[in-house]
C-alpha positions in Angstrom: 95.0 101.6 100.1 97.1 100.5 97.2 99.5 103.4 97.8 99.7 102.5 101.4 100.4 98.8 100.6 103.2 99.9 98.3 104.8 102.0 101.0 104.5 99.2 103.5 106.1 96.7 101.0 109.1 99.1 100.6 109.6 99.6 104.3 112.9 98.2 105.5 114.2 97.6 109.0 117.7 98.5 108.0 118.8 102.0 108.8 118.9 104.5 106.0 122.7 104.7 105.9 123.0 101.0 105.3 119.9 100.6 103.1 121.9 100.7 99.8 124.1 97.8 101.0 121.1 95.8 102.1 119.4 96.2 98.8 122.6 95.1 97.0 123.6 92.1 99.1 120.4 91.0 100.9 117.1 89.6 99.5 114.1 91.7 100.0 112.5 89.3 102.4 115.5 89.6 104.8 115.0 93.3 105.6 111.5 94.1 104.3 109.0 92.4 106.7 106.0 93.3 104.6 107.4 92.4 101.3 106.7 88.7 101.5 102.9 89.1 101.9 102.3 92.5 100.3 104.1 91.7 97.1 101.1 89.7 96.2 98.9 90.7 99.1 95.5 89.4 98.1 96.7 85.9 97.3 98.9 85.6 100.3 96.2 86.9 102.7 93.7 84.5 101.2 96.2 81.6 101.7 96.5 82.6 105.4 92.7 82.4 105.7 92.7 78.9 104.0 95.5 77.6 106.2 93.7 78.9 109.3 90.5 77.2 108.2 92.1 73.8 107.7 94.0 74.2 111.1 90.7 75.1 112.8 89.1 72.0 111.5 92.0 69.8 112.5 92.2 71.3 116.0 88.4 71.0 116.6 88.5 67.3 115.5 91.5 66.7 117.7 90.0 68.3 120.8 86.6 66.5 120.3 88.5 63.2 120.2 91.2 63.5 122.9 89.7 66.0 125.4 88.2 64.0 128.3 86.8 64.9 131.7 89.3 65.3 134.5 87.8 62.6 136.7 88.8 59.9 134.2 92.5 60.7 134.6 92.8 61.2 138.4 95.2 58.3 138.6 97.1 59.1 135.5 100.7 60.2 136.0 100.4 62.8 133.2 97.7 64.7 135.2 99.0 67.6 137.1 97.5 67.9 140.6 98.6 71.4 141.1 95.9 73.1 139.1 92.2 72.1 138.9 90.9 71.7 135.4 87.5 70.5 134.3 88.8 68.8 131.1 92.2 67.6 130.2 93.8 65.7 127.3 94.1 62.0 127.4 97.9 62.1 127.2 100.8 64.5 127.1 101.4 63.8 123.4 97.9 64.8 122.4 98.3 68.0 124.5 101.5 68.9 122.7 99.9 68.3 119.3 97.0 70.5 120.3 99.4 73.3 121.5 101.4 73.0 118.3 98.4 73.3 116.0 96.9 76.0 118.1 100.1 78.0 118.0 100.3 77.8 114.2 96.6 78.9 114.0 97.3 81.8 116.4 100.3 82.8 114.3 98.4 82.7 111.0 95.3 84.6 112.3 97.4 87.0 114.2 99.5 87.8 111.1 96.4 88.4 109.1 94.9 90.7 111.7 98.2 92.5 112.1 98.6 93.2 108.4 95.0 94.3 108.1 95.5 96.7 111.0 98.7 98.1 109.5 96.9 98.7 106.3 93.5 100.0 107.5 94.3 102.0 110.7 96.5 104.6 109.0 93.9 105.2 106.3 91.2 105.5 108.9 93.4 107.9 111.0 93.9 110.0 107.9 90.2 110.1 107.1 89.4 111.1 110.7 92.0 113.9 110.6 90.5 115.2 107.4 87.0 115.2 108.8 88.0 116.5 112.3 91.3 118.5 112.0 91.0 120.0 115.5 90.7 116.6 117.2 93.8 115.2 118.9 95.9 112.4 117.5 94.8 110.0 120.3 91.1 110.7 119.6 91.6 110.1 115.9 93.4 106.9 116.6 90.6 105.7 118.9 87.9 106.6 116.3 90.0 104.8 113.6 90.2 101.6 115.7 86.4 101.9 116.5 85.5 102.2 112.8 87.9 99.2 112.0 86.1 97.0 114.6 82.8 97.9 112.9 83.8 95.7 110.0 82.2 92.4 110.8 84.8 90.4 109.0 87.7 91.9 110.9 85.8 91.7 114.2 85.1 88.0 113.6 88.8 87.4 112.9 89.7 89.1 116.2 87.1 87.0 118.0 88.6 83.8 116.6 92.0 85.0 117.7 90.7 85.5 121.2 89.1 82.0 121.3 92.4 80.5 120.3 94.4 82.6 122.8 92.0 81.7 125.6 92.6 78.0 124.8 96.4 78.3 124.6 97.1 80.7 127.4 94.4 79.9 129.9 93.9 76.2 129.4 90.2 76.4 128.2 90.8 73.9 125.4 87.0 73.6 124.7 87.3 77.0 123.1 89.1 75.4 120.2 85.6 74.1 119.1 84.6 77.6 118.2 87.2 77.8 115.4 84.9 75.7 113.2 82.6 78.7 113.0 85.1 80.1 110.5 83.3 78.1 107.9 80.4 80.6 108.0 82.9 83.3 107.2 84.7 81.6 104.2 81.9 79.6 102.6 79.5 81.5 100.4 76.6 79.0 100.8 76.8 79.2 104.6 77.0 83.0 104.3 73.7 82.9 102.4 72.1 80.9 105.1 73.3 83.4 107.7 72.0 86.3 105.6 68.7 84.6 105.3 68.3 85.0 109.1 70.0 88.4 109.5 68.3 90.1 106.6 64.7 90.0 108.1 66.1 90.5 111.6 63.8 93.4 112.4 60.7 91.4 111.3 61.9 88.3 113.2 62.4 90.4 116.3 59.0 92.0 116.1 57.4 88.6 115.5 59.2 87.1 118.5 58.1 90.1 120.6 54.5 89.4 119.5 54.9 85.8 120.6 56.2 86.9 124.0 53.3 89.3 124.4 50.8 86.5 123.6 52.5 84.2 126.1 52.4 87.0 128.7 48.7 87.3 128.2 48.1 83.5 128.5 50.4 83.4 131.6 48.2 86.1 133.2 45.1 84.0 132.5 46.8 80.9 133.8 48.1 82.7 136.9 44.6 83.8 137.8 42.4 80.8 136.8 44.7 77.8 136.5 47.4 78.3 139.1 46.8 75.0 140.9 47.0 73.1 137.5 50.3 74.7 136.7 51.9 73.7 140.0 55.3 75.2 140.8 55.5 76.9 137.4 53.1 79.7 138.2 53.3 80.0 142.0 55.4 83.2 142.2 54.2 85.9 139.8 53.1 86.4 136.2 56.7 87.1 134.9 57.9 83.8 136.3 54.9 82.0 134.8 55.7 83.6 131.4 59.3 82.6 131.5 58.4 79.0 132.4 55.8 78.8 129.7 58.3 80.1 127.1 61.0 77.6 128.3 59.0 74.5 129.1 56.5 75.1 126.3 59.1 75.3 123.6 61.5 72.6 124.8 58.8 69.9 124.3 58.2 68.2 121.0 54.7 69.7 120.8 54.2 73.4 121.5 51.6 73.9 124.1 50.7 74.1 127.8 49.5 70.5 128.4 53.0 69.3 129.5 53.0 71.9 132.3 49.5 71.5 133.6 47.7 68.7 135.3 45.7 66.4 133.0 41.9 66.9 132.7 39.3 64.5 131.4 36.0 65.1 129.5 34.0 64.5 132.6 35.7 67.2 134.6 33.9 70.5 135.3 36.5 72.8 133.6 37.0 70.5 130.6 35.6 73.0 127.9 37.6 76.0 129.3 40.8 73.9 129.5 40.4 72.7 126.0 39.9 76.2 124.7 42.8 77.5 126.7 45.3 74.8 125.6 44.3 74.6 121.9 44.1 78.4 121.4 47.6 78.9 122.8 48.8 76.1 120.5 47.2 77.7 117.5 48.3 81.2 118.2 51.8 80.5 119.4 52.7 77.2 117.9 51.2 77.7 114.4 50.8 81.4 113.8 53.9 82.9 115.5 56.4 80.2 114.9 55.3 79.5 111.3 55.6 83.2 110.7 59.2 83.1 111.8 59.9 80.1 109.6 58.1 81.8 106.6 60.2 85.0 107.0 63.4 83.0 107.0 62.3 80.9 104.0 61.2 84.0 102.0 64.5 85.7 102.7 66.5 82.7 101.7 64.5 82.3 98.5 65.1 86.0 97.6 68.8 85.7 98.2 69.0 82.5 96.2 67.1 84.1 93.3 69.4 87.1 93.4 72.4 84.8 93.2 70.9 82.9 90.3 70.2 86.1 88.4 73.7 87.5 89.0 75.3 84.2 87.9 73.0 84.1 84.8 74.0 87.7 84.0 77.7 86.8 84.3 77.3 83.7 82.1 75.2 85.4 79.3 76.6 88.9 79.1 80.1 90.4 78.9 81.2 92.0 82.1 82.4 95.4 80.6 80.2 96.0 77.6 77.1 94.0 78.6 76.9 92.4 75.1 74.9 89.2 74.7 77.1 86.1 74.7 75.3 84.6 71.7 76.3 87.6 69.5 79.9 87.4 70.6 80.1 83.7 70.0 78.6 84.1 66.5 81.0 86.8 65.3 84.0 85.0 67.0 83.0 81.7 65.2 83.0 83.6 61.9 86.5 84.8 62.7 87.7 81.2 63.4 87.8 81.6 67.3 86.4 78.5 69.0 85.5 79.9 72.5 84.7 83.4 71.5 83.1 84.6 74.8 86.0 83.4 76.9 88.5 84.9 74.4 86.6 88.2 74.4 86.4 88.4 78.2 90.1 87.4 78.7 91.8 89.2 75.8 89.6 91.9 74.4 87.8 93.3 77.4 89.5 91.9 80.5 87.9 93.4 83.5 91.1 93.3 85.5 92.8 95.4 82.8 90.1 98.0 83.4 90.7 97.7 87.1 94.4 98.1 86.6 93.8 101.2 84.5 91.7 102.7 87.2 94.4 102.0 89.8 97.0 103.5 87.4 94.9 106.7 87.1 94.4 107.0 90.8 98.1 106.5 91.6 99.3 108.9 88.9 99.4 112.7 89.5 96.9 114.6 87.5 99.7 116.7 86.0 101.3 113.6 84.5 98.1 112.3 82.9 97.5 112.7 79.2 94.4 114.4 77.8 92.2 111.3 77.6 93.5 110.0 80.9 92.7 113.3 82.6 89.2 113.3 81.3 88.6 109.7 82.4 90.1 110.3 85.9 87.9 113.4 86.4 84.9 111.4 85.3 85.7 108.6 87.8 86.0 111.1 90.6 82.7 112.6 89.7 81.0 109.2 89.3 80.7 109.5 85.5 81.4 106.2 83.8 80.6 107.1 80.2 84.1 106.2 79.2 83.3 102.5 79.7 82.3 101.0 76.3 78.8 99.9 77.2 77.3 98.1 74.2 80.5 98.5 72.2 83.3 96.1 71.3 86.1 96.7 68.8 86.2 93.0 68.0 82.5 93.0 66.9 82.4 96.4 65.3 85.5 95.9 63.3 84.2 92.7 61.9 80.8 94.3 61.1 82.5 97.3 59.4 84.8 95.1 57.3 82.3 92.4 56.3 79.0 94.2 56.3 77.3 91.8 58.7 73.6 91.5 58.5 72.9 95.2 58.8 72.4 97.7 56.0 75.1 100.2 55.1 73.2 103.2 56.5 72.9 101.8 60.1 76.6 100.9 60.1 77.5 104.4 58.9 75.3 105.9 61.6 77.0 103.7 64.3 80.5 104.7 63.0 79.6 108.4 63.0 77.9 108.1 66.4 81.0 106.6 67.9 83.3 109.2 66.4 80.8 112.0 67.4 80.9 110.7 71.0 84.7 110.9 70.9 84.5 114.5 69.7 82.0 115.5 72.3 84.0 113.9 75.1 87.3 115.6 74.1 88.3 119.0 75.5 91.6 119.7 73.8 92.5 120.3 70.2 94.5 117.1 69.8 91.4 115.0 70.5 89.4 117.1 68.0 92.2 116.6 65.4 92.2 112.9 65.8 88.4 112.7 65.6 88.4 114.8 62.4 91.1 112.6 61.0 89.0 109.5 61.7 86.0 111.1 60.0 88.1 112.0 57.0 89.5 108.5 56.7 86.0 107.0 57.0 84.5 109.3 54.3 87.5 108.8 52.0 87.1 105.0 52.2 83.4 105.3 51.5 84.1 107.5 48.4 86.7 105.1 47.1 84.2 102.2 47.4 81.5 104.3 45.7 83.9 105.2 42.9 84.7 101.5 42.4 81.0 100.6 42.3 80.3 103.3 39.7 83.2 102.2 37.5 82.0 98.6 37.7 78.5 99.7 36.6 79.9 101.6 33.6 82.0 98.7 32.6 78.9 96.5 32.5 77.0 99.1 30.4 80.0 99.4 28.0 80.1 95.7 27.5 76.4 95.4 26.8 76.0 98.3 24.3 79.4 98.2 22.8 79.9 101.9 23.4 82.8 103.7 25.0 81.5 106.2 27.5 83.9 108.2 29.4 85.1 106.8 32.7 82.8 108.1 35.4 84.2 110.1 38.3 82.8 111.7 41.4 84.6 114.9 40.4 86.7 117.0 42.5 83.9 118.2 44.7 84.4 115.5 47.2 88.2 115.9 47.3 87.8 119.6 47.7 85.3 119.1 50.5 87.7 116.7 52.3 90.5 119.2 51.8 
């Protein structure tokens, strides 16, 4: 996708023979139609969505205020008698304002949809051609568009574009009200509410089906035994009686059958049976079924909310790349004189966007042009192996611990150092990587031998000062140097 965006951004409407002159004398935006948005595509596309959201809010408020029934403007000179409309604007000025804002909204949304189609459709066509090389170009194009429309976000944008077009070109200005639904697409909290309903969709559907079955059974009983009490609601058949109970029974404030049936008093002959019939339906349908639906939605919303809280807590307490605790990073950063150590570590030492840029660089570079480590990492990415990411490691922390000792003993620090070097040796496949790893080991061992030599000399100096003797200066001998050589 990034390669395709780059190709689109370099596309010029100027013919190839005049392209050099255009590049020299014209700005890029004058002959490269995609350059304006695709030079910084993510930010510009997001700005288009924000502008469309604000325009949709303004249009909906404008329509809700100045769109009036047609009968109130029958004597108005602004009303055109040639065409019949159910609703019209209160004046020609308000209608022009609505058309202006609607046109800008249509342009912004249409531009977003057009750019998305220009980016996604060629990629989908290429994928379809690789999967089905014998299929015709037309069939691949149709399948590519079909897969594009399966993306809910793009399909919703096209639906909003159709709503705006229907209001502008066909005069159905009430369709502008649907533009407010864009809030559900761009607001994360509203998206969570929608997911709380769509996540348990199958369970909700089966629960509602069970409620319909229960209502059908009660409608059969009412059609057979209590048809006169139902009146016109159950005079035709059981299906009509079921539909009336579902509609009339749920539209009242209290779920039940009492509002549809004639009243009965305790002295009546069928009083006990009517009480059992009415109350049992209220308990089964109004309490069990409907509360089950509410419970499923509440549980789903609670699970999504808990997942968001855990994700945010993980982002706040652990580094994104290495998954190191924030407290540990802040402690070592404070010892180095860095005030906000975690933010400094995330933005300067292990910036996640630098890792993303590195991945994009590897994907856009030919394998022949990659260096040895880059080739290993790219092959690992293609195979789904992410061992190259420094999980649990940070140079900022490990350098400080190696230089200052930290709170660990020397042996664990040596083991960590050798383990890191050993992993580098095991991951390398060419001699250059092995040579660098061996050089690191040699440098590490030599530094440890120098420190050990200094410690032994200090100890002999103390002994010489206490006993007044002059022992020969200690040395580790040439065995270590020979070994290193």
